[in-house]
C-alpha positions in Angstrom: 10.7 -39.3 9.0 12.8 -36.0 8.8 12.1 -36.0 4.7 8.4 -35.8 5.6 9.3 -33.1 8.6 10.8 -31.3 5.4 8.1 -32.1 3.3 5.6 -30.7 5.4 7.5 -27.5 6.2 7.6 -26.7 2.6 3.7 -27.2 2.6 3.3 -24.8 5.4 5.5 -22.1 3.5 3.8 -23.1 0.4 0.2 -22.7 2.2 1.2 -19.1 3.5 2.1 -18.1 0.0 -1.3 -19.3 -1.6 -3.1 -17.5 1.1 -1.2 -14.3 -0.3 -2.1 -15.2 -3.4 -6.1 -16.2 -2.8 -7.2 -12.8 -3.6 -8.6 -11.5 -7.1 -7.0 -8.3 -6.6 -3.5 -9.4 -5.6 -3.7 -11.8 -8.7 -4.5 -8.7 -11.1 -1.4 -6.8 -9.5 0.7 -9.8 -10.0 -0.5 -10.4 -13.6 0.4 -6.6 -14.0 3.7 -6.5 -12.4 4.8 -9.7 -14.5 3.4 -7.7 -18.0 5.3 -4.4 -17.1 8.7 -5.5 -15.3 9.5 -2.9 -12.9 6.7 -0.8 -12.0 5.5 1.9 -9.6 2.2 1.7 -7.2 1.2 4.5 -9.1 1.2 2.8 -12.6 -0.4 -0.3 -11.0 -3.3 1.1 -9.1 -4.2 3.6 -12.5 -4.0 0.8 -14.6 -6.2 -1.5 -12.7 -8.5 0.9 -11.7 -8.1 0.8 -8.1 -7.6 3.3 -5.1 -3.9 4.0 -4.0 -4.5 2.6 -0.6 -5.9 -0.7 -1.4 -3.4 -1.3 -3.9 -0.6 -0.4 -1.3 -2.4 -3.0 1.2 -2.2 -5.9 -1.3 1.4 -4.8 -2.3 2.1 -5.2 1.2 0.7 -9.0 1.7 2.8 -9.8 -1.3 5.9 -8.3 -0.1 5.8 -9.8 3.3 5.1 -13.1 1.4 8.1 -12.6 -0.4 6.4 -12.7 -3.9 6.8 -9.2 -4.9 10.1 -7.2 -4.2 10.5 -3.5 -4.0 13.6 -1.1 -4.8 13.7 2.6 -4.4 14.1 4.6 -7.7 15.0 8.1 -6.2 11.4 9.2 -5.0 9.1 6.0 -6.4 9.2 2.6 -5.0 9.6 0.2 -7.9 7.8 -3.2 -7.5 8.8 -6.5 -9.5 7.8 -10.0 -9.0 10.1 -12.6 -7.5 10.3 -15.3 -10.0 12.5 -17.3 -7.9 10.2 -17.6 -4.8 7.3 -18.2 -7.5 9.2 -21.1 -9.2 9.9 -22.6 -5.5 6.3 -22.2 -4.7 5.0 -24.2 -8.2 7.4 -26.7 -7.7 5.9 -27.4 -4.4 2.5 -27.3 -5.3 3.6 -29.6 -8.3 5.2 -32.3 -5.6 2.3 -32.0 -3.3 
């Protein structure tokens, strides 16, 4: 019984992360960050042809789901992928 509850909790967490991924622009942003390691919001929106505000909104969703990490470098905020969280999400999907 306890294993079922734990498994269900993992699925609930995974479903929240999947909702964060369930948008084509967020997938494009993740792909861009993956190919460019640490990058700024300016690089992301300029390279993908998006508006800055739209890019920031999508990055916020990805940060809130802990799929993207951010760190300050002077005046810039650099974004990178949380590969550990993405790996856990991938494993939860495989287990399901």
